[in-house]
C-alpha positions in Angstrom: -4.6 -22.7 -15.1 -5.3 -26.3 -16.2 -3.3 -28.9 -14.3 -1.1 -31.2 -16.5 -1.1 -34.7 -15.1 1.1 -36.3 -17.7 3.1 -35.2 -20.8 2.2 -36.4 -24.3 5.5 -38.4 -24.4 4.7 -40.2 -21.2 1.1 -40.9 -22.2 2.5 -42.5 -25.4 4.8 -44.6 -23.4 2.0 -45.9 -21.1 -0.2 -46.7 -24.0 2.7 -48.6 -25.8 2.8 -51.1 -22.9 -0.7 -52.4 -23.7 -1.2 -55.3 -26.1 -2.0 -53.9 -29.6 -2.1 -55.0 -33.2 -1.8 -52.8 -36.3 -5.0 -52.6 -38.2 -5.3 -49.0 -39.5 -3.5 -46.4 -41.4 -2.5 -43.7 -38.9 -2.3 -40.9 -38.3 -5.5 -40.0 -40.1 -5.5 -36.6 -41.9 -6.6 -33.4 -40.1 -7.9 -31.0 -42.8 -9.4 -27.6 -42.9 -13.0 -27.3 -44.3 -12.5 -24.0 -46.0 -15.9 -23.6 -47.7 -17.9 -24.7 -44.6 -15.7 -22.5 -42.4 -16.5 -19.5 -44.6 -20.2 -20.3 -44.6 -20.5 -20.8 -40.8 -18.1 -18.1 -39.8 -16.2 -20.5 -37.6 -12.9 -22.2 -38.4 -13.7 -25.9 -38.8 -11.2 -28.7 -39.2 -12.1 -32.4 -39.8 -10.2 -35.4 -38.4 -10.7 -38.0 -41.0 -11.1 -41.2 -39.1 -13.3 -42.3 -41.9 -10.0 -42.9 -43.6 -8.6 -45.2 -41.0 -8.0 -47.8 -43.6 -9.8 -50.9 -42.5 -13.0 -51.9 -44.3 -14.1 -48.4 -45.4 -12.6 -47.0 -42.2 -14.2 -45.6 -39.0 -13.5 -45.1 -35.3 -13.8 -48.7 -34.3 -10.5 -49.5 -36.0 -8.8 -47.7 -33.2 -10.8 -49.7 -30.6 -10.0 -53.0 -32.2 -6.2 -52.4 -32.3 -6.3 -52.7 -28.5 -9.2 -55.1 -28.1 -7.9 -57.7 -30.6 -4.4 -57.1 -29.3 -5.7 -58.3 -26.0 -7.5 -61.2 -27.7 -4.3 -62.4 -29.3 -2.3 -61.8 -26.1 -4.8 -64.1 -24.4 -4.5 -66.8 -27.0 -8.1 -66.5 -28.3 -9.0 -67.7 -31.8 -12.6 -66.5 -32.2 -14.0 -63.0 -31.5 -17.6 -62.4 -30.6 -19.2 -59.0 -31.0 -22.7 -57.7 -31.4 -24.9 -54.6 -32.0 -27.6 -53.4 -34.4 -27.9 -54.9 -37.9 -26.0 -52.0 -39.5 -23.3 -51.9 -36.9 -20.1 -50.2 -37.9 -18.3 -51.9 -35.0 -19.3 -55.3 -36.2 -18.3 -54.6 -39.8 -14.8 -53.5 -38.7 -14.6 -56.4 -36.3 -15.3 -58.9 -39.1 -12.7 -57.2 -41.3 -10.1 -57.1 -38.5 -10.6 -60.8 -37.7 -10.2 -61.6 -41.4 -6.9 -59.6 -41.5 -5.6 -61.3 -38.3 -6.7 -64.9 -39.2 -9.3 -65.0 -36.4 -12.8 -66.4 -36.6 -15.5 -63.8 -36.1 -19.1 -64.3 -34.8 -21.6 -61.5 -34.8 -24.9 -61.2 -32.9 -27.0 -58.5 -34.6 -30.1 -57.0 -33.2 -33.0 -56.4 -35.6 -34.4 -52.9 -35.5 -37.9 -53.6 -36.9 -39.1 -50.0 -36.2 -36.6 -48.9 -38.8 -37.7 -50.0 -42.3 -34.3 -49.5 -43.8 -32.6 -51.7 -41.2 -34.2 -55.1 -41.8 -31.9 -58.0 -42.5 -31.4 -57.7 -46.3 -27.7 -58.1 -47.1 -26.9 -54.4 -47.8 -24.6 -51.8 -46.3 -22.6 -53.0 -43.3 -24.5 -56.3 -43.1 -23.4 -57.2 -46.7 -19.8 -56.5 -45.7 -20.1 -58.7 -42.6 -21.0 -61.6 -44.8 -18.2 -60.7 -47.3 -15.6 -60.8 -44.5 -16.8 -64.3 -43.6 -18.4 -63.6 -40.2 -20.7 -66.1 -38.6 -23.8 -63.9 -38.4 -26.7 -64.5 -36.0 -29.8 -62.4 -35.4 -31.8 -61.6 -32.3 -35.0 -59.6 -31.8 -35.1 -56.0 -30.4 -36.1 -57.0 -26.9 -33.6 -59.9 -26.5 -30.6 -59.5 -24.2 -27.6 -58.9 -26.4 -24.9 -59.7 -23.9 -26.6 -63.0 -23.0 -26.8 -63.8 -26.7 -23.1 -63.1 -27.2 -22.3 -65.4 -24.3 -24.4 -68.1 -25.7 -22.6 -68.0 -29.0 -19.3 -68.0 -27.1 -20.3 -71.1 -25.2 -21.1 -72.8 -28.6 -17.5 -72.1 -29.7 -16.1 -73.3 -26.4 -17.9 -76.6 -26.7 -16.3 -77.0 -30.2 -12.8 -76.5 -28.7 -12.3 -72.8 -29.4 -11.2 -70.0 -27.1 -13.5 -67.0 -27.7 -12.8 -63.4 -26.9 -16.1 -61.6 -26.2 -16.2 -57.9 -26.7 -18.2 -56.7 -23.7 -19.3 -53.5 -22.2 -17.7 -51.4 -20.7 -15.0 -51.9 -23.3 -11.8 -50.0 -22.4 -10.2 -50.4 -25.8 -12.1 -47.4 -27.3 -10.7 -45.2 -24.6 -7.2 -46.4 -25.3 -7.7 -45.9 -29.1 -9.0 -42.4 -28.7 -6.2 -41.4 -26.4 -4.0 -42.3 -29.4 -6.2 -40.2 -31.6 -6.0 -37.2 -29.3 -2.2 -37.5 -29.2 -2.2 -37.5 -33.0 -4.4 -34.3 -33.0 -2.1 -32.6 -30.5 0.9 -33.2 -32.8 -1.0 -32.2 -36.0 -2.2 -29.0 -34.3 1.4 -28.2 -33.3 2.6 -28.8 -36.9 -0.3 -26.7 -38.4 0.1 -23.9 -35.8 -3.6 -24.1 -34.6 -5.1 -24.1 -31.1 -8.5 -25.8 -31.0 -11.2 -24.5 -28.7 -13.6 -27.5 -29.4 -13.6 -31.1 -30.3 -17.1 -32.2 -31.5 -18.0 -35.7 -32.4 -20.7 -38.4 -32.3 -20.6 -40.1 -29.0 -22.0 -43.4 -27.7 -19.3 -43.6 -24.9 -15.9 -45.1 -25.8 -14.7 -42.4 -28.3 -15.5 -39.6 -25.9 -13.7 -41.4 -23.1 -10.4 -41.0 -24.9 -11.0 -37.3 -25.6 -12.3 -36.4 -22.1 -9.6 -38.3 -20.3 -6.8 -37.2 -22.6 -7.6 -33.5 -22.5 -7.7 -33.6 -18.7 -4.5 -35.6 -18.4 -2.6 -33.3 -20.8 -4.1 -30.1 -19.3 -5.6 -29.0 -22.6 -8.3 -26.3 -22.4 -10.3 -27.8 -25.2 -14.0 -28.3 -24.9 -15.0 -31.8 -25.8 -18.7 -32.1 -26.9 -20.2 -35.5 -27.5 -23.3 -35.6 -29.7 -25.7 -38.5 -29.0 -27.1 -40.6 -31.9 -29.8 -41.8 -29.4 -31.9 -40.8 -26.4 -30.6 -42.7 -23.4 -30.2 -42.0 -19.7 -27.0 -42.3 -17.7 -24.5 -41.7 -20.6 -22.5 -39.0 -18.7 -22.1 -41.3 -15.8 -21.0 -44.2 -18.0 -18.4 -42.0 -19.8 -17.0 -40.9 -16.4 -17.0 -44.5 -15.1 -15.1 -45.8 -18.2 -12.7 -42.8 -18.2 -11.8 -43.7 -14.6 -11.2 -47.3 -15.5 -9.0 -46.4 -18.3 -7.1 -43.9 -16.1 -6.6 -46.6 -13.5 -5.3 -49.1 -16.1 -2.8 -46.5 -17.3 -1.8 -45.4 -13.8 -3.0 -41.8 -14.3 -3.6 -39.9 -11.1 -6.9 -38.3 -12.0 -10.7 -38.8 -11.8 -13.4 -37.7 -14.2 -16.9 -36.8 -12.8 -20.1 -36.8 -14.8 -20.3 -33.0 -14.4 -17.2 -32.7 -16.5 -18.7 -34.6 -19.4 -20.3 -32.4 -22.1 -22.8 -34.7 -23.8 -25.9 -33.6 -25.6 -29.0 -35.5 -26.9 -30.3 -32.3 -28.5 -29.7 -33.7 -32.0 -30.7 -37.3 -31.6 -34.1 -36.9 -33.1 -36.6 -39.8 -32.6 -34.0 -42.3 -31.8 -31.1 -44.5 -32.8 -30.9 -45.4 -36.5 -33.5 -42.8 -37.4 -32.2 -40.0 -39.6 -33.1 -36.4 -38.7 -34.0 -33.6 -41.2 -31.1 -31.5 -39.8 -28.8 -34.4 -40.1 -29.7 -35.0 -43.7 -29.2 -31.3 -44.4 -25.7 -31.6 -42.7 -24.9 -34.5 -45.0 -25.9 -32.5 -48.1 -23.8 -29.5 -46.9 -20.7 -31.5 -46.3 -21.1 -33.4 -49.6 -21.8 -30.4 -51.7 -19.3 -28.0 -50.2 -16.4 -30.3 -49.3 -17.0 -33.5 -51.2 -17.0 -35.5 -48.0 -19.6 -38.1 -47.1 -21.2 -38.3 -43.7 -23.4 -41.2 -42.5 -27.1 -40.7 -41.4 -26.8 -42.5 -38.0 -23.8 -40.8 -36.3 -21.8 -38.2 -38.1 -24.7 -36.4 -39.8 -26.3 -35.7 -36.4 -23.0 -34.6 -34.9 -22.3 -32.2 -37.7 -25.8 -30.9 -37.5 -24.8 -29.9 -34.0 -21.8 -27.9 -35.4 -24.1 -26.1 -37.8 -26.7 -25.3 -35.1 -24.1 -24.0 -32.7 -22.6 -21.8 -35.3 -26.0 -20.4 -36.2 -27.1 -19.6 -32.6 -23.8 -18.2 -31.5 -22.5 -21.0 -29.3 -19.6 -21.1 -31.8 -18.1 -17.8 -33.1 -15.3 -16.6 -35.3 -13.0 -16.8 -32.3 -13.4 -20.6 -32.1 -11.5 -23.3 -33.8 -13.4 -26.6 -34.1 -12.1 -30.0 -34.8 -14.9 -32.2 -36.0 -14.2 -35.9 -35.7 -15.4 -37.9 -38.7 -16.0 -41.3 -37.0 -16.9 -43.1 -40.2 -20.0 -45.2 -40.7 -20.4 -44.4 -44.4 -21.3 -48.0 -45.6 -24.5 -47.8 -43.6 -25.5 -45.0 -46.0 -26.6 -47.6 -48.6 -29.1 -49.1 -46.2 -30.9 -45.7 -46.2 -31.3 -45.4 -49.9 -35.1 -44.8 -49.8 -34.9 -42.2 -47.1 -32.0 -40.3 -48.7 -33.5 -40.5 -52.2 -36.7 -38.8 -50.9 -34.6 -36.1 -49.1 -32.8 -35.4 -52.4 -36.1 -35.2 -54.3 -35.3 -38.4 -56.3 -37.8 -41.2 -57.1 -37.1 -44.4 -55.2 -34.6 -46.5 -57.1 -33.3 -43.5 -59.1 -29.8 -43.8 -60.6 
């Protein structure tokens, strides 16, 4: 028997007390993937957070509703964020700031080992500029957090009050508690009982699912699929989960041993597509007409396919795959994907 710490209604009430702004179109759809389910022999549903409504959608819209809600609550007028050149988080941050009338500054790390991710204005980077962000670049070995603070200081000197999105960032945990509550209600309406939630995980999104399933006493297995090879992620997910629980007054603790996180499908590293991921993209596109991205969701769905093939998932399971978005980055990988599809580079 799984212990219930809080009801869904009470969890909604606790979340409603946090500063929040409206940025997305929620709830996002939960849809059956009928042709993929038939092929894999596993009932697979997809939670369409790629349709979250802000700047081509994605999971970070949920994060930003709470993060920028806090920024406005604190009286800030400029938001500083940073990540890799093709960052989905930065693209959605720039769009959210435009929508809310805030200035946005982005510090983007070049990934010179990835030919597709140089600094030509394409994919997410093109959108950053379109949304009016102040874009800065740093080298792969530079300290991102220090660089963001340096930009924040520039704005302070000019009389602004910056809000720096730092790590750990609790807003993603809040956002994906909301997502979990949406899923609970959608499953009730559809009459389904999931056995698994599988998604791409770099920490915050999985925090909401891990913490939420434990708080609500749900016997659902949450599996985070890494887009990179990195140590200490289970520990970080547990740490941030406990910070979110404390903020919400939830009487529970998450240990690293409770976190199901795999780097099995990460390939050679972050931003580097894998053959299995590209095959997963093709399968989703050609059977269901849904586009995955090569950095996050393709690797995560490759995990679903692999687990179905080797028996870790069976016809007794009901899987909810979380589409966390990221599709604009697809266009920065034109050469890689054209080759995978057997097209000459530049083919139309």
